[in-house]
C-alpha positions as CSV (number, residue, x, y, z in Angstrom):
1,X,-76.9,1.4,-34.5
2,X,-74.6,-1.1,-32.6
3,X,-75.4,-1.6,-29.0
4,X,-72.7,-0.9,-26.4
5,X,-72.2,-3.5,-23.7
6,X,-72.8,-2.3,-20.3
7,X,-69.6,-4.0,-19.1
8,X,-67.4,-2.6,-21.9
9,X,-64.3,-0.7,-21.0
10,X,-64.2,2.9,-21.9
11,X,-61.1,5.0,-22.7
12,X,-61.3,6.6,-19.3
13,X,-61.4,3.1,-17.6
14,X,-58.3,2.0,-19.5
15,X,-56.5,5.2,-18.6
16,X,-57.4,4.8,-14.9
17,X,-56.1,1.2,-15.1
18,X,-52.9,2.2,-16.7
19,X,-52.1,5.1,-14.3
20,X,-52.9,2.9,-11.2
21,X,-50.7,0.1,-12.4
22,X,-47.8,2.4,-13.2
23,X,-48.1,4.1,-9.9
24,X,-48.0,0.9,-8.0
25,X,-45.0,-0.3,-9.9
26,X,-43.1,3.0,-9.2
27,X,-43.9,2.7,-5.5
28,X,-42.7,-0.9,-5.3
29,X,-46.1,-2.4,-5.0
30,X,-47.6,-5.2,-7.1
31,X,-49.8,-5.2,-10.1
32,X,-52.4,-7.3,-8.1
33,X,-52.8,-4.5,-5.6
34,X,-53.4,-2.1,-8.6
35,X,-56.0,-4.4,-10.0
36,X,-57.7,-4.5,-6.6
37,X,-57.8,-0.7,-6.4
38,X,-59.1,-0.3,-9.9
39,X,-61.8,-3.0,-9.3
40,X,-63.0,-1.1,-6.2
41,X,-63.4,2.1,-8.2
42,X,-64.9,0.6,-11.4
43,X,-67.0,-2.0,-9.5
44,X,-65.2,-4.9,-11.3
45,X,-63.3,-7.9,-10.1
46,X,-59.5,-7.9,-9.8
47,X,-59.4,-10.8,-12.3
48,X,-61.3,-8.7,-14.8
49,X,-58.9,-5.8,-14.3
50,X,-55.9,-8.0,-14.7
51,X,-57.3,-9.6,-17.9
52,X,-58.0,-6.2,-19.4
53,X,-54.5,-5.0,-18.6
54,X,-52.7,-8.0,-20.0
55,X,-55.0,-8.2,-23.1
56,X,-55.4,-4.7,-24.2
57,X,-53.8,-1.9,-22.1
58,X,-50.3,-3.3,-21.3
59,X,-49.0,-3.2,-24.8
60,X,-49.8,0.5,-25.2
61,X,-47.7,1.4,-22.1
62,X,-44.7,-0.8,-22.5
63,X,-42.3,2.2,-22.5
64,X,-44.0,3.8,-19.5
65,X,-43.7,0.4,-17.6
66,X,-39.9,0.3,-18.3
67,X,-39.6,3.8,-17.0
68,X,-41.7,3.0,-13.9
69,X,-39.5,0.0,-13.2
70,X,-36.3,2.1,-13.4
71,X,-37.9,4.6,-11.2
72,X,-38.7,1.9,-8.7
73,X,-35.0,0.8,-8.6
74,X,-33.8,4.4,-8.2
75,X,-36.1,4.8,-5.3
76,X,-34.9,1.6,-3.6
77,X,-31.3,2.7,-3.9
78,X,-32.2,6.2,-2.6
79,X,-34.0,4.6,0.4
80,X,-31.0,2.3,1.1
81,X,-28.7,5.3,1.0
82,X,-30.9,7.2,3.4
83,X,-30.9,4.3,5.8
84,X,-27.1,4.2,5.7
85,X,-26.9,7.9,6.4
86,X,-29.3,7.5,9.4
87,X,-27.0,4.8,10.9
88,X,-24.1,7.3,10.8
89,X,-26.0,10.5,11.7
90,X,-28.5,9.3,14.2
91,X,-27.7,10.3,17.8
92,X,-27.7,7.8,20.6
93,X,-29.9,7.8,23.7
94,X,-28.2,7.0,26.9
95,X,-30.2,5.3,29.7
96,X,-29.2,7.0,33.0
97,X,-29.7,3.7,34.9
98,X,-27.9,1.2,32.6
99,X,-25.7,3.7,30.7
100,X,-25.7,1.4,27.6
101,X,-25.8,3.3,24.3
102,X,-28.9,2.8,22.2
103,X,-29.6,3.6,18.6
104,X,-32.4,6.1,18.1
105,X,-34.9,4.8,15.5
106,X,-36.8,7.5,13.5
107,X,-39.1,6.2,10.7
108,X,-37.6,3.0,9.2
109,X,-36.4,0.3,11.6
110,X,-32.8,-0.7,11.3
111,X,-31.7,-4.3,11.4
112,X,-29.4,-5.6,14.1
113,X,-27.1,-6.9,11.4
114,X,-26.7,-3.4,9.9
115,X,-25.9,-2.0,13.4
116,X,-23.3,-4.7,14.1
117,X,-21.7,-4.2,10.7
118,X,-21.5,-0.4,11.3
119,X,-19.9,-0.8,14.7
120,X,-17.4,-3.3,13.4
121,X,-16.3,-0.9,10.7
122,X,-16.1,1.9,13.1
123,X,-13.9,-0.3,15.3
124,X,-11.6,-1.1,12.5
125,X,-11.2,2.5,11.5
126,X,-10.4,3.6,15.1
127,X,-7.9,0.8,15.5
128,X,-6.2,1.8,12.2
129,X,-6.0,5.4,13.3
130,X,-4.5,4.4,16.7
131,X,-2.0,2.2,15.0
132,X,-1.0,4.9,12.4
133,X,-0.6,7.4,15.3
134,X,1.6,5.0,17.3
135,X,3.6,4.3,14.2
136,X,4.2,8.1,13.6
137,X,5.1,8.6,17.2
138,X,7.7,5.8,17.0
139,X,9.1,7.2,13.8
140,X,9.3,10.6,15.5
141,X,11.1,9.3,18.5
142,X,13.5,7.3,16.3
143,X,14.2,10.3,14.3
144,X,15.0,12.4,17.4
145,X,17.3,9.6,18.7
146,X,19.2,9.4,15.4
147,X,19.5,13.2,15.2
148,X,21.0,13.2,18.7
149,X,23.5,10.4,17.8
150,X,24.5,12.2,14.7
151,X,25.1,15.4,16.8
152,X,27.3,13.5,19.3
153,X,29.3,11.7,16.5
154,X,30.0,15.1,14.9
155,X,31.2,16.5,18.3
156,X,33.5,13.4,18.8
157,X,34.8,13.7,15.3
158,X,35.7,17.4,15.9
159,X,37.4,16.5,19.1
160,X,39.3,13.7,17.5
161,X,40.5,15.9,14.6
162,X,41.9,18.4,17.1
163,X,43.7,15.7,19.0
164,X,45.1,14.4,15.8
165,X,46.3,17.8,14.8
166,X,48.0,18.2,18.2
167,X,49.7,14.8,17.9
168,X,50.9,15.6,14.4
169,X,52.3,18.9,15.6
170,X,54.1,17.3,18.5
171,X,55.5,14.6,16.3
172,X,56.8,17.2,13.9
173,X,58.4,19.1,16.7
174,X,60.1,15.9,18.0
175,X,61.4,15.1,14.5
176,X,62.9,18.6,14.2
177,X,64.4,18.3,17.6
178,X,66.0,15.0,16.8
179,X,67.3,16.3,13.5
180,X,68.9,19.3,15.1
181,X,70.5,17.0,17.7
182,X,71.9,14.8,15.0
183,X,73.5,17.7,13.1
184,X,75.1,19.1,16.2
185,X,76.5,15.8,17.1
186,X,78.0,15.3,13.6
187,X,79.5,18.8,13.6
188,X,81.1,18.5,17.1
189,X,84.5,17.0,16.6
190,X,86.3,18.2,19.7
191,X,85.3,15.4,21.9
192,X,83.8,12.6,19.8
193,X,84.0,10.1,22.5
194,X,81.9,12.2,25.0
195,X,78.2,12.5,24.5
196,X,77.1,16.0,23.9
197,X,74.8,17.8,26.4
198,X,71.8,19.8,25.3
199,X,69.5,22.3,26.9
200,X,66.2,23.7,25.6
201,X,65.7,27.5,25.6
202,X,62.5,29.3,26.3
203,X,61.5,29.0,22.6
204,X,61.8,25.2,22.6
205,X,65.1,25.1,20.7
206,X,67.9,22.8,21.7
207,X,71.3,24.3,22.5
208,X,74.5,22.3,23.1
209,X,76.0,22.9,26.5
210,X,79.8,23.4,26.2
211,X,81.5,22.3,29.4
212,X,83.8,24.9,31.0
213,X,87.5,24.4,30.1
214,X,89.6,23.3,33.0
215,X,92.4,25.7,34.0
């Protein structure tokens, strides 16, 4: 019957070593910390635990190690996202004496660089909104001004058309009067050397005035 070494690793020891290393990797810790923890439990040195892991146990848990590393990356991304949300959602504390805004820090500390970056972005967004609103106000004012000018031009055009119609009517009336006068002059042969005299009746028609015959 073969003798079992007192310092031999059992299946339970290997399982404890694997679970501890995987947990430390998932949590963002190091394998050295895992070896220290297992060494304290099994009363072994950290170097012995590391040797056992690299020589025998690691190759059995390669897939689990890859999964633990991916989980560690996902956890880091989630923590970074939570920190960004805290910057946006965390209320400010106002000192009644200095009246300077302060950022409330909950669990994880926030770097000054992150705060400055957040405030700069907020300033840019605010300025952009102000400029956009000013631009919209200017466009609205310009639109109202152009609308008023169009209304005035339409009014002036209507008045000009009325004046033009009046002038055309007056001109046509004048032409008709002159044509009547010309015809009356041609037909009048009694005294061709004497200029005829006309008068306008109440309807605007011209009538030749015939002088009274001398007795």
